[in-house]
C-alpha positions, -999 to 999 in steps of 0.1 A, spaced: -35 247 -29 -2 251 -9 25 276 -24 62 260 -21 79 291 -30 100 275 -56 100 280 -97 113 253 -119 118 261 -160 106 238 -185 136 225 -206 140 219 -244 123 187 -243 93 199 -223 104 184 -187 103 199 -156 119 188 -123 98 181 -90 118 192 -65 137 162 -43 119 176 -9 85 177 -25 90 140 -42 102 133 -5 75 143 11 49 128 -12 67 96 -15 71 98 -52 99 78 -62 116 73 -97 96 55 -121 63 60 -103 35 70 -125 17 104 -124 -17 116 -132 -20 149 -154 -52 171 -147 -60 208 -164 -80 231 -144 -105 252 -163 -84 284 -151 -49 270 -160 -38 249 -135 -21 217 -142 -25 194 -112 1 165 -110 -14 135 -90 4 106 -79 -15 75 -96 -31 48 -74 -40 20 -95 -55 4 -62 -80 28 -65 -99 13 -95 -103 -19 -74 -115 -1 -41 -149 -20 -42 -132 -54 -49 -105 -51 -23 -133 -41 5 -151 -72 -2 -120 -94 -6 -107 -81 28 -142 -90 44 -143 -124 27 -105 -130 39 -112 -117 75 -142 -143 76 -122 -171 60 -90 -169 80 -103 -151 116 -68 -126 110 -73 -90 104 -70 -81 68 -55 -46 55 -48 -43 19 -27 -15 6 -16 6 -25 19 20 -27 10 47 -1 -16 38 21 -38 12 32 -72 12 9 -91 -17 27 -95 -30 60 -118 -58 79 -112 -75 112 -99 -45 131 -110 -8 139 -107 12 107 -104 43 122 -69 31 131 -60 17 95 -78 29 66 -62 53 46 -34 56 69 3 60 55 22 26 52 53 20 70 84 22 53 87 -15 66 58 -21 41 73 -6 15 105 -27 18 86 -59 13 70 -44 -15 104 -38 -31 117 -70 -25 86 -88 -42 85 -116 -15 64 -127 14 69 -119 46 59 -136 80 66 -132 115 93 -152 126 114 -153 161 88 -131 173 96 -101 146 74 -81 137 66 -52 115 48 -18 119 22 -15 93 15 24 98 35 54 102 40 65 136 24 36 150 31 32 189 47 1 203 43 -27 181 14 -49 195 9 -78 169 16 -112 176 15 -128 142 18 -112 106 20 -121 68 27 -95 43 25 -102 4 34 -78 -21 7 -73 -48 24 -75 -82 8 -65 -118 32 -64 -149 61 -69 -127 56 -40 -108 47 -36 -69 14 -20 -66 6 -29 -31 2 -56 -5 -20 -80 13 -17 -80 50 -27 -103 77 -21 -97 113 -35 -111 150 -32 -93 181 -46 -127 200 -14 -149 214 -38 -181 204 -35 -171 166 -6 -183 150 3 -184 111 0 -218 94 9 -226 57 -29 -224 51 -28 -186 58 5 -182 40 -13 -198 10 -43 -177 17 -24 -141 14 -5 -153 -15 -36 -162 -34 -51 -132 -27 -20 -109 -36 -20 -128 -70 -57 -122 -77 -54 -86 -70 -23 -86 -91 -43 -102 -122 -72 -78 -115 -47 -50 -119 -34 -65 -150 -69 -68 -169 
């Protein structure tokens, strides 16, 4: 465990403030759920809750099915990283931190797709943008953005049609409903 050198006191309501620097570094935002663990030696561990983790097997299978159906590469994310990949090199995407662009699309709660040649970075630290076509749909569960479904292509001949838009929208809606169960 990494020591930060920061000490905080518990207030009279039993609360403790997580320093801004730590929240920013871990991308913990107001309203984000945290899991609390207690170790046998008395340590308290706070972990950012990842509800998409509960759907890992389903999202992996769904990404494979979406790729085989559409021919577009598919990434499924939670609010931090990519959790499932199909149709592209997993080492380039799986478990990588998603870009602020993807977070903004999730916050807006609307489907985004490539228009006028404008594309978005998918993962942080990505080099020059290589995508030709993209569709990004937020996964909404109980009114909260929990992740996203991303289709993309590196092929000039693969353009987004109404069919892909509906497919991504259906996938995001399905995964959101699964999280509400």
